[in-house]
N, C-alpha and C positions, 0 to 999 in steps of 0.2 A: 549711104551708098559709097560716098567718097572715102570714108574711113574704112569700110570693108575692102574696097579696092586697094587702098594703100596697105592695109594689113596683109592682104594676099601677096602683094609685091614684096613686102618686107619678109614675110614668112618664106616665100620661095627663095629669096636671097639668103636668108639665114640657113635654110635647109641645105642649100648647095654648099655653104661654108662648112656645115657640119659633116657633109658627106666627104669633104676633102680629107678629114682626119680618119675616116673609117677604114681606109684600106692601105695605109702606109706600111711598107716593110721597114725593118730596122737596118737595112743595108747602109753602108757608109755613103756619105754625100758624094754625088757625082762631081767630078772635076771637069772643068772646061765648060764652054757654052755650047748650046745646041747649034747644029750647023744651019738649021733653017732660020732665016731672018724673020723676026717677029715672034718667034716661039720662045717661051720661057723654059727654064729648066724644069719647072713643075709640070709643064705640058708633056714632057717626055719621061717623067719619073713617077713612081708610086711610093717614093721614099717619104716616110712620115715627117722627117725633119725638114725636107725641102718643101713639102706641102704645107707645113706649119708656117714656114717663112712666107710662102706665097699668100696664104690666107691672111696672115698678119699684114702683109703689104696691101692687099686689097682692102682690108679693114681700115688701115691708116689712110689710104688714099681716099676712100669713101668719106671718112670723118672730115678730112681736110676740105674736100669739094663741097659736101653738104653744109659744112660750117661757113665756108666762104659765101655760099648762097644765103645762109641765115644772116650774115652781116649785110648783105645787099637788101634783103627783104624784110627783116624784122625791125620793129621799132621798140620792142620790149627790152629794157635794159638788162634783165636777168638772162634772157635768151642770147642777147648780143655778147654779154660777158662770157657766158658758157661757150659760145661759138668761137670766140677769140682764143680761149684756153684750149679748145680742141685743136684749132689750127696750130698753135704754138707747140703743144705737147705731142700731138701726133706727127708733126714735122720732125721734131727731135727724135721721137721713137723710130721713125722711118730711116732717119740718117744713121742711127745705130744699127738697124737691121741691114741697111745697104752695106755697111762696112763689114758685117759678119758674112753676108752673102758673097761680097766681092772677094774676100779672103779665101773663100771656099770654091770660087769659080762658079757660083750659082747666079744665073741671070733671072732676076725677078721682073714681074710685070711692071708696066709703067702706067697702068690704068685700072680702075675698079672692074669687077666682073660685069657681064651683061646685065645680070639681075640687079646689081647695085646701080648701074647706070639708069636702068628703068626706074628705080627708086628715086634717084636724083631728078629724073624727068618729071615724075609725079610731083615731087616737092616744088619744082620750078613752076608748076601750074597754079599753086596756091598763093594766097596773099593774107595779110593781116593776122588776126587771131587764129584763123584756120591753119595758116602756115606754121605759126608758133606751136600750136598743139601737135601737128603732125611731125614737125622737126623734132620736138622733144620726145614724142612717142617713138620715133625711129631711133633716137639716142638711147632711150631706155631699153628697147628691144635689142638693139645692136650691141650695146655694152653687156647686157645680160647674156646674150649668146656668146659673145667674145670671151667673157669670163668663164663660161662653161667649156668652151673650146680650149682655152689656156689650161684649165684644170685637167682636161682630158690629155692634152699634149704632155703636161708635166708627169703623167703616169705612164706614157708610152714612148716618149721621145728618147733618143739616144745620144744626140749630139750635145756635147758639153756647153758650147757657146749658145746654141739654140735654147737649151734648157735654162741657162743663166739669163738670157734675154727674157724668156717667159716669166721666170721668177721675179726679175726686176720690174717688168711691166704690170704684173698682176695687181699690186696695190693701187697703181694709178687707174687701171681699168675699173676696179671696184669703187674707187672714189668717183670716177666719172659717172658710173651707174647711180651711186647714191645722190650725187649732185643733180643729175637729170631727173631722178625720181622726186627730189625736193621741188624742182621747178615745175614738174608735172602737177604736183599738189597745188602749187601756187596758181597754176593755170586752171585749176578746177577739173582735172581729168580723173 
């Protein structure tokens, strides 16, 4: 039952990420910040390039937070090493994305989406081997979906810097997926 519940939470989160790419226009990126405090540029835009930056941000932030949790909860050396890599690499990826967004006047979110926070909350309730299995399952599913979203963005995006960022990040996302799948096999999933 726990695995089914977590799967549902992850699936809902990934579905919402996928929907962000579905309706973007190819209009130029908006300049300036939204006037409403706490509102991101993506909240006021249907622009594919802005939505891609927002989705990437939520993905990076989720990876960082869930991996910090893994460092607190896991005793498995492979899981801990993977989590540390996710923190380091997704922090660097987000710094690059923040620079792109800032140069374009795009205000990105500073937290994962509600569905991703629910995913984190579910992980926070688990311990031991159950935590390790679920954390790695989330990593496999999340990186698989992110890779598909990046591939979609690369076919419909229009912003040169956004597309360059996606092309640069794609190999790392694929490697993160392969590495998570390898750990998943080690854990017997």
